[in-house]
C-alpha positions in Angstrom: 0.1 -19.9 17.9 2.8 -17.3 18.3 2.0 -13.6 17.8 3.0 -12.3 14.4 4.7 -8.9 14.2 4.0 -6.5 11.3 5.3 -3.1 10.5 3.1 -0.9 8.2 4.9 2.1 6.6 3.8 5.1 4.7 5.4 8.4 3.7 4.7 10.2 7.0 3.9 7.3 9.4 0.5 8.8 10.0 -3.1 8.3 8.9 -2.3 6.1 5.9 -0.2 3.6 7.8 -2.7 3.4 10.6 -5.6 2.9 8.2 -3.8 0.0 6.5 -2.8 -1.4 9.9 -6.4 -1.5 11.1 -7.5 -3.3 8.0 -4.7 -5.9 8.2 -5.4 -6.4 11.9 -9.2 -6.9 11.3 -8.5 -9.4 8.5 -6.0 -11.4 10.5 -8.2 -11.5 13.7 -10.9 -12.9 11.5 -8.5 -15.7 10.5 -7.6 -16.3 14.1 -4.1 -14.9 13.8 -2.7 -12.9 16.8 -0.7 -10.0 15.6 1.1 -6.9 16.8 1.3 -4.0 14.3 3.6 -1.0 14.5 3.5 1.9 12.1 6.3 4.1 10.9 7.6 6.4 8.1 9.2 4.7 5.1 12.5 6.4 6.0 12.4 4.5 9.3 11.8 1.1 7.9 15.4 -0.2 7.9 16.0 0.8 11.5 12.6 -0.5 12.7 13.2 -3.8 10.8 16.5 -4.2 12.6 15.3 -3.4 16.0 11.8 -4.9 16.0 12.5 -8.0 13.8 9.0 -8.1 12.2 7.6 -11.1 10.3 6.3 -8.8 7.5 6.5 -5.2 6.4 3.5 -3.7 4.5 3.6 -0.4 2.8 1.4 1.9 0.6 4.6 3.2 -1.1 7.9 1.9 -2.3 10.1 0.5 0.4 13.9 0.4 0.7 15.4 -3.1 0.4 15.2 -5.0 3.7 15.8 -8.6 4.8 12.1 -9.0 5.7 9.2 -10.1 3.5 7.3 -7.1 2.2 3.9 -6.6 0.7 2.6 -3.6 -1.3 -0.6 -2.7 0.5 -1.8 0.2 -1.6 -4.8 -1.9 -2.6 -6.1 -1.7 0.9 -6.6 2.0 0.3 -8.0 1.8 -3.3 -10.1 -1.2 -2.8 -8.8 -2.8 -6.0 -7.0 -6.1 -5.5 -7.7 -6.3 -1.7 -8.2 -10.1 -1.6 -4.8 -10.7 -3.3 -3.0 -8.5 -0.8 -4.7 -10.3 2.1 -3.8 -13.6 0.6 -0.1 -12.5 0.3 0.0 -11.3 3.9 -1.6 -14.6 5.2 0.8 -16.8 3.1 3.9 -14.9 4.3 2.8 -15.0 8.0 1.5 -18.6 8.0 3.5 -20.0 5.1 
């Protein structure tokens, strides 16, 4: 199976995006999905999407419009609706 590439974005590209990235990585590894996750600031999403060509972008906040499937991952911080977010991520990547 080919490695999936994900970008996780938050307002500052710091702790929040890394926290979400770790949770996504743990979930996907449990499903046997090899992934590479990069983090960035929301304002960097367009340029990162163009240069890195990810399979998915996840964010805790509103994203600019991009030509890449996106998922709102705020639930991974709040704990409410986590399963739905994981299902969306898996479906987009493995579709």
